[in-house]
Structure formats: C-alpha cells, structure tokens
GUTOR-79539 format. One line per field, with one value per atom (N, C-alpha, C, O): y, x, z; residue in three letters; residue number from 1. Coordinates in Angstrom, 1 decimal. Each point is the difference from the previous one (the first is absolute). Example, Ala and Ser with C-alpha at 12.3 -4.5 7.8 and 13.67 -1.06 7.14 Angstrom:
BEGIN
north	[-5.7  1.2  1.2  0.0  1.1  1.1  1.1  1.1]
east	[13.2  -0.9  0.9  1.0  -1.4  0.9  -0.8  0.5]
up	[7.8  0.0  0.0  0.7  -1.4  0.0  0.8  0.1]
r	[ALA  ALA  ALA  ALA  SER  SER  SER  SER]
k	[1  1  1  1  2  2  2  2]
# end
This chain:
BEGIN
north	[-1.2  1.2  1.2  0.2  0.7  1.2  1.1  0.1  0.7  1.2  1.1  0.2  0.6  1.1  1.1  0.2  0.6  1.1  1.1  0.4  0.2  1.1  1.1  -0.1  1.3  1.1  0.7  0.2  0.1  0.6  1.6  0.5  0.2  1.5  0.4  -0.7  1.8  0.5  0.1  -0.2  0.4  0.1  -1.3  0.0  -1.1  -1.3  -0.5  -1.1  1.8  -0.5  0.1  0.9  -2.0  -0.1  -0.2  -0.6  1.2  -0.2  -1.5  -0.3  -0.5  -1.4  -0.4  -1.0  1.9  -0.3  0.2  -0.8  1.8  0.2  -0.4  -0.1  -0.3  -0.4  1.1  -0.3  1.5  1.1  0.7  0.4  -0.3  0.7  1.5  0.6  -0.1  1.4  0.9  -0.3  1.4  0.9  1.1  0.8  -0.8  1.0  -0.3  -1.1  2.2  -0.2  -0.5  0.4  -1.4  -0.5  1.0  1.0  -1.1  1.0  0.1  1.2  -2.3  0.1  0.7  0.7  -0.9  0.6  1.5  0.8  -0.4  1.5  0.6  1.1  -1.8  0.6  0.1  1.0  -2.1  0.0  1.1  0.7  -0.5  1.1  1.3  0.9  -0.7  1.3  0.1  1.1  -2.1  -0.1  1.2  0.3  0.4  1.1  -0.2  -0.6  1.1  0.0  1.0  1.2  -1.7  0.9  0.0  -1.0  2.2  0.1  0.5  0.4  -0.5  0.5  0.6  -0.3  1.2  0.6  -1.0  -1.0  1.2  -0.8  0.1  1.2  -2.2  0.1  0.3  0.4  -0.5  0.3  0.9  -0.3  1.5  0.9  0.4  0.2  -0.2  0.3  -1.2  0.1  -1.2  -1.3  -0.7  -0.2  -0.1  -0.7  -1.5  -0.6  0.0  -1.4  -0.5  0.8  -2.0  -0.6  -0.8  -0.7  0.8  -0.9  -0.9  0.4  -1.7  -1.0  -0.7  -0.5  0.6  -0.6  -1.0  0.3  -1.4  -1.1  -0.2  -0.2  0.3  -0.3  -1.1  0.2  -1.5  -1.1  -0.4  -1.0  1.7  -0.4  1.0  0.1  0.7  1.0  -0.7  -1.0  1.6  -0.5  1.1  1.0  -1.1  1.0  -0.8  -1.2  1.9  -0.7  0.6  1.2  -2.1  0.4  0.9  -0.4  1.6  0.8  -0.5  0.6  -1.6  -0.5  -1.2  -0.2  -0.8  -1.2  -0.1  -0.8  1.6  -0.2  -1.1  -0.1  -0.6  -1.1  0.7  1.1  -1.8  0.5  -0.1  -1.0  2.0  0.0  0.0  0.7  -1.4  -0.1  0.4  -0.3  0.9  0.5  0.1  0.1  0.0  0.5  1.4  0.2  0.8  1.3  0.3  -0.3  0.8  0.4  1.5  0.6  0.0  1.4  0.2  -0.5  1.2  0.4  1.5  0.6  0.0  1.5  0.5  -0.6  1.8  0.8  1.1  0.9  -0.9  1.0  1.4  0.1  0.9  1.3  0.4  -0.4  1.2  0.5  -1.0  0.0  -0.8  -0.9  -1.4  -0.3  -0.7  -1.4  -0.5  0.5  -1.5  -0.6  -1.0  -0.9  1.0  -1.0  -1.3  0.1  -1.2  -1.3  -0.5  -0.6  0.7  -0.5  0.8  -0.6  1.9  0.8  -0.4  0.0  -0.3  -0.5  -1.3  -0.2  -0.7  -1.3  0.2  -0.6  1.5  0.3  0.6  -0.3  1.3  0.7  -1.1  0.1  -0.9  -1.0  -1.0  -0.3  0.0  -0.9  0.7  -0.7  2.0  0.7  -0.2  0.3  -0.9  -0.3  -1.2  -0.3  -0.5  -1.3  -0.1  -0.9  1.9  0.0  1.1  0.3  0.2  1.1  -0.7  -0.9  1.4  -0.4  0.9  1.2  -1.7  0.8  -0.8  -1.2  1.8  -0.8  -0.1  0.8  -1.7  -0.1  1.2  0.5  0.1  1.2  1.2  0.7  -0.5  1.1  -0.3  1.0  -2.2  -0.3  0.4  0.7  -1.1  0.3  1.5  0.5  0.1  1.5  0.7  1.0  -1.4  0.6  -0.1  0.9  -2.1  -0.2  1.0  0.6  -0.5  0.9  1.5  0.6  -0.2  1.4  0.2  1.1  -2.0  0.1  0.0  0.8  -1.6  0.0  1.3  0.6  0.0  1.3  1.1  0.8  -0.8  1.0  -0.1  1.0  -2.2  -0.2  0.4  0.6  -1.0  0.2  0.7  0.2  0.1  0.7  -0.6  0.8  -2.0  -0.6  0.6  0.5  -0.6  0.4  -0.8  0.5  -1.8  -1.0  -1.1  -0.3  -0.2  -1.1  -0.9  0.6  -1.9  -0.9  -0.9  -0.6  0.4  -0.9  -1.1  0.4  -1.6  -1.1  -0.9  -0.5  0.2  -1.0  -1.2  0.0  -1.1  -1.3  -0.8  -0.7  0.7  -0.6  -1.5  -0.5  -0.3  -1.5  -0.2  0.7  -1.8  -0.3  -0.3  -0.7  1.1  -0.4  -0.2  0.9  -2.0  -0.3  -0.1  0.4  -0.9  -0.2  1.3  0.1  1.0  1.3  0.5  0.1  0.3  0.5  1.4  0.3  0.6  1.5  0.6  -0.3  1.1  0.8  1.4  0.4  0.5  1.4  0.7  -0.2  1.1  0.7  1.5  0.4  0.4  1.5  0.6  -0.6  1.7  0.6  1.5  0.6  0.1  1.4  0.5  -0.6  1.7  0.7  1.4  0.7  -0.2  1.3  1.0  -0.2  1.3  1.0  0.7  0.4  -0.2  0.7  1.4  0.5  0.3  1.5  0.7  1.2]
east	[0.9  -0.9  0.9  0.9  -1.1  0.9  -0.6  -1.2  2.1  -0.4  -0.4  0.5  -1.6  -0.4  1.0  0.7  -0.6  0.9  -0.6  -1.1  2.0  -0.5  1.0  1.2  -1.7  0.8  0.4  -0.9  2.1  0.5  -0.1  0.2  -0.4  0.1  1.4  0.9  -0.8  1.2  1.1  1.2  -1.6  1.0  0.7  1.1  -1.7  0.6  0.8  0.6  -0.6  0.6  1.6  0.5  0.1  1.4  0.5  -0.6  1.8  0.6  0.5  0.9  -1.6  0.2  1.4  0.6  -0.1  1.3  1.1  1.0  -1.0  1.0  -0.3  0.9  -2.2  -0.4  0.2  0.2  -0.2  0.3  -1.4  -0.7  0.4  -1.3  0.1  1.1  -2.2  -0.1  0.5  -0.3  1.0  0.5  -1.0  0.2  -1.3  -1.0  -0.7  -0.4  0.1  -0.7  -1.4  -0.7  0.3  -1.4  -1.0  0.4  -1.6  -1.0  -0.1  -0.2  0.2  -0.1  1.2  -0.1  1.3  1.2  -0.1  0.4  -0.9  -0.2  -1.0  0.3  -1.4  -1.0  0.6  -0.2  0.9  0.6  1.1  0.0  0.8  1.0  -0.6  0.7  -1.9  -0.7  -0.8  -0.6  0.6  -0.9  0.2  1.1  -2.1  -0.1  -1.2  -1.0  1.1  -1.1  -1.0  0.3  -1.5  -1.1  -1.0  -0.3  -0.3  -1.0  -1.3  -0.2  -0.8  -1.4  -0.5  0.5  -1.5  -0.6  -0.5  -0.7  1.0  -0.5  -1.6  -0.4  -0.3  -1.5  -0.6  -1.2  2.0  -0.5  1.0  0.4  -0.1  0.8  -0.6  -1.2  2.0  -0.5  -0.4  0.0  -0.2  -0.2  1.4  0.6  -0.3  1.3  -0.2  -0.8  1.5  0.0  1.3  0.8  -0.5  1.3  -0.2  -1.0  2.0  0.1  1.2  1.1  -1.3  1.0  0.3  -1.0  2.2  0.4  1.1  1.0  -1.1  1.1  0.4  -0.8  2.2  0.6  1.0  1.1  -1.6  0.8  1.0  0.8  -0.6  0.9  1.1  0.5  -0.1  1.0  1.3  0.4  0.4  1.4  0.8  -0.4  1.7  1.0  1.3  0.0  1.1  1.3  1.0  0.0  0.7  1.0  1.0  0.6  -0.3  1.0  1.4  0.9  -0.6  1.3  0.3  1.0  -2.0  0.2  -0.7  0.4  -1.5  -0.8  -1.0  -0.8  0.8  -1.0  -1.4  -0.1  -0.9  -1.4  -0.4  0.4  -1.1  -0.6  -1.5  -0.5  -0.2  -1.5  -0.6  0.6  -1.7  -0.7  -1.5  -0.5  -0.2  -1.3  0.0  0.5  -1.0  -0.1  -1.4  -1.0  0.9  -1.3  -0.1  1.0  -2.0  -0.3  -1.3  -1.0  1.1  -1.2  0.0  0.9  -2.0  0.0  -1.4  -1.0  1.0  -1.3  0.1  0.8  -1.7  0.0  -0.5  -0.7  1.2  -0.5  -0.8  -1.2  1.7  -0.7  0.0  -0.9  2.0  0.2  0.1  0.5  -0.8  0.1  0.9  -0.2  1.0  0.8  -0.8  -0.6  0.7  -0.7  0.8  1.3  -1.9  0.7  0.7  1.1  -1.6  0.7  1.3  1.1  -1.1  1.2  1.0  1.2  -1.7  0.9  0.6  1.2  -1.9  0.5  1.2  1.0  -1.3  1.1  1.2  1.1  -1.4  1.1  0.9  1.2  -1.9  0.8  0.7  1.2  -1.7  0.7  1.2  0.9  -0.8  1.1  1.3  1.1  -1.2  1.1  0.7  1.2  -1.8  0.5  1.5  0.7  -0.3  1.3  0.9  1.1  -1.5  0.7  1.0  -0.4  1.6  1.0  -0.3  0.4  -1.0  -0.4  0.0  -0.5  0.9  0.0  -1.4  -0.9  0.7  -1.3  -0.4  -1.2  2.1  -0.3  -0.4  -1.0  1.8  -0.3  -1.3  -0.7  0.4  -1.2  -1.2  -0.9  0.8  -1.2  -0.1  -1.1  2.3  -0.1  -0.4  -0.7  1.2  -0.4  -1.5  -0.6  0.1  -1.4  -0.8  -1.0  1.4  -0.7  0.1  -1.0  2.2  0.2  -0.9  -0.6  0.6  -0.8  -1.5  -0.7  0.3  -1.4  -0.4  -1.1  1.9  -0.3  0.0  -1.0  1.9  0.0  -1.3  -0.5  0.0  -1.1  -1.3  -0.9  0.6  -1.3  0.0  -1.1  2.2  0.1  -1.0  -0.9  1.0  -0.9  0.1  1.1  -2.1  0.1  1.0  0.8  -0.8  0.9  0.3  -0.9  2.1  0.4  1.0  0.9  -1.0  1.1  0.2  -0.9  2.2  0.4  0.9  1.0  -1.3  0.8  0.4  -0.8  2.1  0.6  0.4  0.9  -1.6  0.4  0.7  -0.6  1.9  0.9  0.2  0.1  -0.2  0.2  1.4  1.0  -0.9  1.4  0.9  -0.3  1.6  1.1  1.2  0.4  0.2  1.2  -0.3  0.9  -2.0  -0.5  -0.2  0.0  -0.3  -0.2  -1.4  -0.2  -0.6  -1.4  0.0  0.3  -0.7  0.0  -1.4  -0.7  0.3  -1.3  0.4  0.7  -1.1  0.3  -1.4  -0.9  0.7  -1.2  0.3  0.9  -1.6  0.1  -1.4  -1.0  0.9  -1.3  0.1  1.1  -2.2  0.0  -1.4  -1.0  1.0  -1.2  0.0  1.0  -2.1  0.0  -0.1  -0.7  1.5  0.1  -1.4  -0.5  0.0  -1.3  0.3  0.8  -1.5  0.3  -1.0  0.1]
up	[0.0  0.0  0.0  0.9  -1.8  -0.1  0.9  0.2  0.2  0.9  -0.9  -1.1  1.5  -0.8  0.0  1.0  -2.0  -0.1  0.8  -0.1  1.0  0.9  -0.3  0.2  -0.7  -0.2  1.3  0.8  -0.6  1.2  -0.1  -1.2  2.3  -0.1  -0.4  0.2  -0.9  -0.5  1.1  -0.3  1.6  1.0  0.3  0.6  -1.1  0.3  -1.3  0.1  -1.1  -1.3  0.2  0.5  -0.9  0.0  -1.4  -0.8  0.5  -1.3  -0.1  0.7  -1.4  -0.1  -0.5  0.4  -1.3  -0.6  1.0  0.0  0.8  1.0  1.4  0.9  -0.7  1.4  1.0  1.2  -1.6  0.9  0.3  -0.9  2.2  0.3  -0.4  -0.1  -0.3  -0.4  1.2  1.2  -1.5  1.0  0.3  0.9  -1.7  0.3  1.3  0.3  0.5  1.2  -0.2  -0.9  1.7  0.0  0.4  0.7  -1.1  0.4  1.5  0.6  0.1  1.5  0.6  1.0  -1.5  0.5  -0.2  0.8  -2.0  -0.3  1.0  0.5  -0.2  0.9  1.4  0.7  -0.3  1.4  0.1  1.0  -2.0  0.0  0.2  0.5  -1.0  0.0  1.3  0.2  0.6  1.2  1.0  0.4  -0.1  0.9  0.9  -0.4  1.6  0.9  -0.4  -0.1  -0.2  -0.4  1.1  0.6  -0.4  1.1  -0.5  -1.2  2.0  -0.3  1.3  1.1  -1.2  1.2  1.0  -0.3  1.6  1.1  0.0  0.1  -0.2  0.0  1.3  0.1  1.0  1.3  0.8  1.1  -1.7  0.7  1.4  0.0  1.0  1.3  0.9  1.2  -1.9  0.8  0.1  -1.0  2.2  0.2  -0.2  0.7  -1.7  -0.2  -0.5  -0.6  0.8  -0.5  -1.2  -0.2  -0.7  -1.2  0.2  0.3  -0.4  0.1  -1.3  -0.7  0.2  -1.3  0.2  0.7  -1.3  0.1  -1.4  -0.9  0.7  -1.3  0.1  0.3  -0.5  0.3  -1.0  0.2  -1.3  -1.0  -0.3  -1.1  2.1  -0.1  -0.3  0.7  -1.6  -0.2  -0.4  -0.7  1.0  -0.4  0.0  0.2  -0.4  -0.1  1.1  0.3  0.3  1.0  -0.6  -1.1  1.6  -0.6  0.1  -0.7  1.5  0.2  -0.8  -0.6  0.6  -0.6  -1.4  -0.9  0.7  -1.2  0.1  -0.9  2.1  0.1  0.2  0.5  -0.9  0.2  1.5  0.7  -0.3  1.3  -0.2  -0.9  1.8  -0.1  1.3  1.1  -1.1  1.2  -0.2  -1.1  2.2  0.0  0.6  1.1  -1.9  0.5  0.5  -0.6  1.8  0.6  0.2  0.5  -1.0  0.1  0.8  -0.4  1.4  0.8  0.1  0.5  -1.0  0.1  0.3  -0.3  0.8  0.3  -1.0  0.1  -1.1  -1.0  0.5  0.9  -1.6  0.2  -1.2  -0.1  -0.8  -1.2  -1.1  -0.9  0.8  -1.2  0.4  1.1  -2.0  0.2  -1.2  -1.1  1.3  -1.0  -0.8  0.6  -1.9  -0.9  0.0  -0.2  0.3  0.2  -1.2  0.2  -1.4  -1.1  -0.2  -0.3  0.5  0.0  1.0  -0.2  1.4  1.1  -0.4  0.3  -0.9  -0.4  -1.0  0.1  -1.1  -1.0  0.6  -0.3  1.2  0.7  0.8  -0.1  0.8  0.8  -0.9  0.3  -1.4  -1.0  -0.6  -0.5  0.5  -0.5  0.8  -0.5  1.7  0.8  -0.4  0.4  -1.3  -0.3  -0.5  0.4  -1.2  -0.5  0.7  -0.5  1.6  0.7  1.0  0.7  -0.7  1.1  1.1  0.0  1.1  1.1  1.3  0.0  1.1  1.3  0.5  -0.4  1.3  0.6  0.7  -0.2  0.9  0.8  -0.9  0.2  -1.3  -0.9  -0.8  -0.2  -0.2  -0.7  0.8  -0.5  1.7  0.9  0.2  0.0  0.3  0.2  -1.3  0.1  -1.2  -1.3  -0.3  -0.5  0.8  -0.2  0.9  -0.5  1.7  0.9  -0.5  -0.1  -0.3  -0.5  -1.3  -0.1  -0.8  -1.2  0.3  -0.6  1.5  0.4  0.7  -0.4  1.2  0.7  -1.1  0.0  -1.0  -1.0  -0.9  -0.4  0.2  -0.9  0.7  -0.7  1.9  0.6  1.4  0.5  0.1  1.2  1.1  0.4  -0.1  1.0  1.4  0.3  0.5  1.4  0.7  0.8  -1.0  0.6  -1.0  -0.8  0.9  -0.9  0.7  0.6  -0.8  0.4  -1.2  -0.6  0.3  -1.0  0.6  0.7  -0.9  0.5  -1.1  -0.8  0.8  -1.0  0.8  0.8  -1.1  0.6  -1.0  -0.9  0.9  -1.0  0.3  1.1  -2.2  0.1  0.6  -0.4  1.2  0.5  -1.1  -1.0  1.2  -1.0  0.9  0.8  -1.0  0.8  1.5  0.8  -0.4  1.4  0.7  1.2  -2.0  0.6  -0.5  -1.2  2.1  -0.3  0.5  1.1  -2.0  0.3  -0.2  -1.0  1.9  -0.1  0.2  1.0  -1.9  0.1  0.1  -0.8  1.8  0.2  0.1  0.8  -1.5  0.1  0.1  -0.6  1.3  0.1  0.0  0.2  -0.5  -0.1  0.4  -0.3  1.0  0.4  -0.5  0.1  -0.8  -0.5  1.2  1.0  -1.1  1.0  0.1  -1.1  2.3  0.1  0.2  0.8  -1.6  0.0  0.9  0.1]
r	[MET  MET  MET  MET  SER  SER  SER  SER  GLN  GLN  GLN  GLN  PRO  PRO  PRO  PRO  PHE  PHE  PHE  PHE  VAL  VAL  VAL  VAL  GLN  GLN  GLN  GLN  GLN  GLN  GLN  GLN  PRO  PRO  PRO  PRO  ASN  ASN  ASN  ASN  ASP  ASP  ASP  ASP  LEU  LEU  LEU  LEU  VAL  VAL  VAL  VAL  THR  THR  THR  THR  ASP  ASP  ASP  ASP  LEU  LEU  LEU  LEU  GLU  GLU  GLU  GLU  SER  SER  SER  SER  SER  SER  SER  SER  THR  THR  THR  THR  PRO  PRO  PRO  PRO  SER  SER  SER  SER  THR  THR  THR  THR  GLU  GLU  GLU  GLU  ALA  ALA  ALA  ALA  LYS  LYS  LYS  LYS  TYR  TYR  TYR  TYR  GLY  GLY  GLY  GLY  GLU  GLU  GLU  GLU  ARG  ARG  ARG  ARG  ILE  ILE  ILE  ILE  ILE  ILE  ILE  ILE  ALA  ALA  ALA  ALA  GLU  GLU  GLU  GLU  GLY  GLY  GLY  GLY  GLN  GLN  GLN  GLN  LEU  LEU  LEU  LEU  ILE  ILE  ILE  ILE  THR  THR  THR  THR  PHE  PHE  PHE  PHE  PRO  PRO  PRO  PRO  ASN  ASN  ASN  ASN  PRO  PRO  PRO  PRO  ARG  ARG  ARG  ARG  VAL  VAL  VAL  VAL  GLY  GLY  GLY  GLY  ARG  ARG  ARG  ARG  ARG  ARG  ARG  ARG  TYR  TYR  TYR  TYR  GLU  GLU  GLU  GLU  ILE  ILE  ILE  ILE  HIS  HIS  HIS  HIS  ILE  ILE  ILE  ILE  SER  SER  SER  SER  LEU  LEU  LEU  LEU  PRO  PRO  PRO  PRO  GLU  GLU  GLU  GLU  PHE  PHE  PHE  PHE  THR  THR  THR  THR  CYS  CYS  CYS  CYS  LYS  LYS  LYS  LYS  CYS  CYS  CYS  CYS  PRO  PRO  PRO  PRO  PHE  PHE  PHE  PHE  SER  SER  SER  SER  GLY  GLY  GLY  GLY  TYR  TYR  TYR  TYR  PRO  PRO  PRO  PRO  ASP  ASP  ASP  ASP  PHE  PHE  PHE  PHE  ALA  ALA  ALA  ALA  THR  THR  THR  THR  ILE  ILE  ILE  ILE  TYR  TYR  TYR  TYR  VAL  VAL  VAL  VAL  THR  THR  THR  THR  TYR  TYR  TYR  TYR  VAL  VAL  VAL  VAL  PRO  PRO  PRO  PRO  ASP  ASP  ASP  ASP  GLN  GLN  GLN  GLN  ARG  ARG  ARG  ARG  VAL  VAL  VAL  VAL  VAL  VAL  VAL  VAL  GLU  GLU  GLU  GLU  LEU  LEU  LEU  LEU  LYS  LYS  LYS  LYS  ALA  ALA  ALA  ALA  LEU  LEU  LEU  LEU  LYS  LYS  LYS  LYS  LEU  LEU  LEU  LEU  TYR  TYR  TYR  TYR  ILE  ILE  ILE  ILE  ASN  ASN  ASN  ASN  SER  SER  SER  SER  TYR  TYR  TYR  TYR  ARG  ARG  ARG  ARG  ASP  ASP  ASP  ASP  ARG  ARG  ARG  ARG  TYR  TYR  TYR  TYR  ILE  ILE  ILE  ILE  SER  SER  SER  SER  HIS  HIS  HIS  HIS  GLU  GLU  GLU  GLU  GLU  GLU  GLU  GLU  ALA  ALA  ALA  ALA  VAL  VAL  VAL  VAL  ASN  ASN  ASN  ASN  GLN  GLN  GLN  GLN  ILE  ILE  ILE  ILE  LEU  LEU  LEU  LEU  ASP  ASP  ASP  ASP  ASP  ASP  ASP  ASP  PHE  PHE  PHE  PHE  ILE  ILE  ILE  ILE  ALA  ALA  ALA  ALA  ALA  ALA  ALA  ALA  CYS  CYS  CYS  CYS  GLU  GLU  GLU  GLU  PRO  PRO  PRO  PRO  LEU  LEU  LEU  LEU  GLU  GLU  GLU  GLU  ILE  ILE  ILE  ILE  LYS  LYS  LYS  LYS  VAL  VAL  VAL  VAL  LYS  LYS  LYS  LYS  GLY  GLY  GLY  GLY  ASP  ASP  ASP  ASP  PHE  PHE  PHE  PHE  ASN  ASN  ASN  ASN  PRO  PRO  PRO  PRO  ARG  ARG  ARG  ARG  GLY  GLY  GLY  GLY  ASN  ASN  ASN  ASN  VAL  VAL  VAL  VAL  HIS  HIS  HIS  HIS  MET  MET  MET  MET  VAL  VAL  VAL  VAL  VAL  VAL  VAL  VAL  GLU  GLU  GLU  GLU  VAL  VAL  VAL  VAL  GLU  GLU  GLU  GLU  HIS  HIS  HIS  HIS  ARG  ARG  ARG  ARG  LYS  LYS  LYS  LYS  ALA  ALA  ALA  ALA  VAL  VAL  VAL  VAL  SER  SER  SER  SER]
k	[1  1  1  1  2  2  2  2  3  3  3  3  4  4  4  4  5  5  5  5  6  6  6  6  7  7  7  7  8  8  8  8  9  9  9  9  10  10  10  10  11  11  11  11  12  12  12  12  13  13  13  13  14  14  14  14  15  15  15  15  16  16  16  16  17  17  17  17  18  18  18  18  19  19  19  19  20  20  20  20  21  21  21  21  22  22  22  22  23  23  23  23  24  24  24  24  25  25  25  25  26  26  26  26  27  27  27  27  28  28  28  28  29  29  29  29  30  30  30  30  31  31  31  31  32  32  32  32  33  33  33  33  34  34  34  34  35  35  35  35  36  36  36  36  37  37  37  37  38  38  38  38  39  39  39  39  40  40  40  40  41  41  41  41  42  42  42  42  43  43  43  43  44  44  44  44  45  45  45  45  46  46  46  46  47  47  47  47  48  48  48  48  49  49  49  49  50  50  50  50  51  51  51  51  52  52  52  52  53  53  53  53  54  54  54  54  55  55  55  55  56  56  56  56  57  57  57  57  58  58  58  58  59  59  59  59  60  60  60  60  61  61  61  61  62  62  62  62  63  63  63  63  64  64  64  64  65  65  65  65  66  66  66  66  67  67  67  67  68  68  68  68  69  69  69  69  70  70  70  70  71  71  71  71  72  72  72  72  73  73  73  73  74  74  74  74  75  75  75  75  76  76  76  76  77  77  77  77  78  78  78  78  79  79  79  79  80  80  80  80  81  81  81  81  82  82  82  82  83  83  83  83  84  84  84  84  85  85  85  85  86  86  86  86  87  87  87  87  88  88  88  88  89  89  89  89  90  90  90  90  91  91  91  91  92  92  92  92  93  93  93  93  94  94  94  94  95  95  95  95  96  96  96  96  97  97  97  97  98  98  98  98  99  99  99  99  100  100  100  100  101  101  101  101  102  102  102  102  103  103  103  103  104  104  104  104  105  105  105  105  106  106  106  106  107  107  107  107  108  108  108  108  109  109  109  109  110  110  110  110  111  111  111  111  112  112  112  112  113  113  113  113  114  114  114  114  115  115  115  115  116  116  116  116  117  117  117  117  118  118  118  118  119  119  119  119  120  120  120  120  121  121  121  121  122  122  122  122  123  123  123  123  124  124  124  124  125  125  125  125  126  126  126  126  127  127  127  127  128  128  128  128  129  129  129  129  130  130  130  130  131  131  131  131  132  132  132  132  133  133  133  133  134  134  134  134  135  135  135  135  136  136  136  136  137  137  137  137  138  138  138  138  139  139  139  139  140  140  140  140  141  141  141  141  142  142  142  142  143  143  143  143  144  144  144  144  145  145  145  145  146  146  146  146  147  147  147  147  148  148  148  148]
# end
C-alpha cells in the first residue's frame, strides 16, 4: 500500500540535492523574534484582583556553557490600568529560547518588561528552573507600585 503524497509547508522544504535546510527564518521564528508585551485596558479598574499566569515551557541558554535551561515561570500581578494580553506574553516568553542569559537576569528582565508594559499595582515573577547537575534553583522577584 503506497503512502499518499502530502505537500509540506514552504518552511519545511529542504534543498534535496544538497540536503541543506533553508536558512530563511520560519514564520514562527519571525513572530517570536518580534514578540512584545501587548496590553489592553483593565476591564475592572478600581477593583483589586490577582491574575496568576503559569508558563511551563520557558527555555533559555546558559551564558557560560551554552546548555539549555528549562523552567516554569509564574507571574502573579494585580493590574492597575492595563492587562497583558496572553498570546503576546507567550510569544515574548518564547523569545528567550535562543538568548544566553542567567536565571537571575532572565527573571529580573521579565519583571522589568512586565512593569514597563502595564505598570501593575503589584507583581511577583518566579522562575522555577529544572535541576541541572544536581542543582535546583528558584528565583523570585517582586515589585509594588509606589503610592502617591
């Protein structure tokens, strides 16, 4: 029984003569590279509530060894005027995949970028990194908006 012919998307096409994958960025890679935190108006300004977000597929690269690091990132925040859109957050988090960055700097940078995007009343970012070499690391940072 022969297999049916299935046409592959252009992003998966390989030069069959040289067996070299295309060097053109895939559509997903382009979207991730452009990833920015996008916000929208808080539908309940004045009501204090918490938003809990779990991002279980965070990955980046160790700046010393180049080995991949994997973590679950937890974001808990109390919005003020703006709320972060989740698809944009997913793409932003995926942009760390090829970055050489320490655990400490990654979690702090996520916090800084989140504050710049939506200025929450309170925010806590926790990076729970998978053990590597018998070492398990958790980094937590938090911020509270100054009350004027």
